[in-house]
N, C-alpha and C positions, 0 to 999 in steps of 0.2 A: 097600450101595450098589457099584455094576458096575465093572469093572475100569477101562472105558471116562472112567466119571464121574472116579474115581483119579487119570487121567493127566491128566484135566481140569484139574482141582484143586490137583495140584502144578505141572504148568506155568501157571495163573494166579498163584499164588504167585510161582514163580522169575520172570515180568515183574513184578509189584508191587513185589517186591524189587532187580531190577534196575534199573526204573525212580529208584526212593528212591535207588539209587545215583549213578546219573544214566549209567549206561552203555545202551550200544546193543547189538541181539544184537551185531553182528561185535566188537565191543568184549569183550564176554561170554565169547564164543567162543576169542578171539587168549585171556584169559585162562588160561583154560580148555583150551588145545588141541582146539578143537571147531569145525567150520565154522557160521556164524551161521544156515546153511539148519537144524542142529540143532539151534540153539539154539528158533528159531520149533518146528519141529516139537513141541519141548518144550511152549513156551508153548500152541501150540495144540492140545495134547492130542492129535496123532498117537501121538507114544513118549514114554518117558519116561525118566530120567537112571539109570544105571544105578549102583547102588552105586559103585562105586571114583569115580564122576564129583558121585554127589551130594557126596561129602566135599571136594571140590575147588572145587564149586558152594557150600557154606557158607563157607567161606573166602572165595570171591572175591564172594561178595552180604554177609560178616559178619554171617552170622543162624548161629544153631545148628540143627542137624539137626532137636530137634524142631519151632522154626520154621516151616523150610522144606515138612516134612512133615504140618502142622496137626495137629501131635499136641500135646494140652493140658499146657501146661507145670502141674508140682505146684508146691505153697509152698518145696519145697529146690530147686528151679532157679533158675537166673541170669535176671534181665528183661534186654531185651538195654543197659539203660542199664547197670547194673550191669557186664554182660562188657563194654562199651567202657571202662568205670571201670580192670577189672582189666588189660584190655591194655594201656590207654596207661600204667598202673601199672608195668605189666612190659616195657614196650618204655623206660622211662627208667629205668635203674637209679639215677640219680647223684640224683633227685629221692625215691627209696625213704625213705632216712633223714627227709627232711623232711614227709612223707605220713604217717608213722610217728607221729613229735612232734606234728604235727598232731592227730591223731586219738585219742592220745593211748593209742598202742598201745606195746606195749617191741619196739626193733628186735631184730632177731637178725643 
């Protein structure tokens, strides 16, 4: 696979995940601290984001690095839905005991 094809594929995934989140290029750029033209260049395959920006993109787009990079998920990784459930659980500590009770887990 050529470097240009990889740039385009990563850019295409950025665009897909950005649109799923309902964000414009400008809004995504503001969230991660880059210009909308830089986001546009990634999406067009002109450039690709560096490793530091990839982490911020994953957070802003609520996706795993493997999803953004197009790496096949293995059986021991979480799906997007599972990750969303975990994030929701962590965000509401006041509900964690109730979730544990409902799932029949010992609350620590």
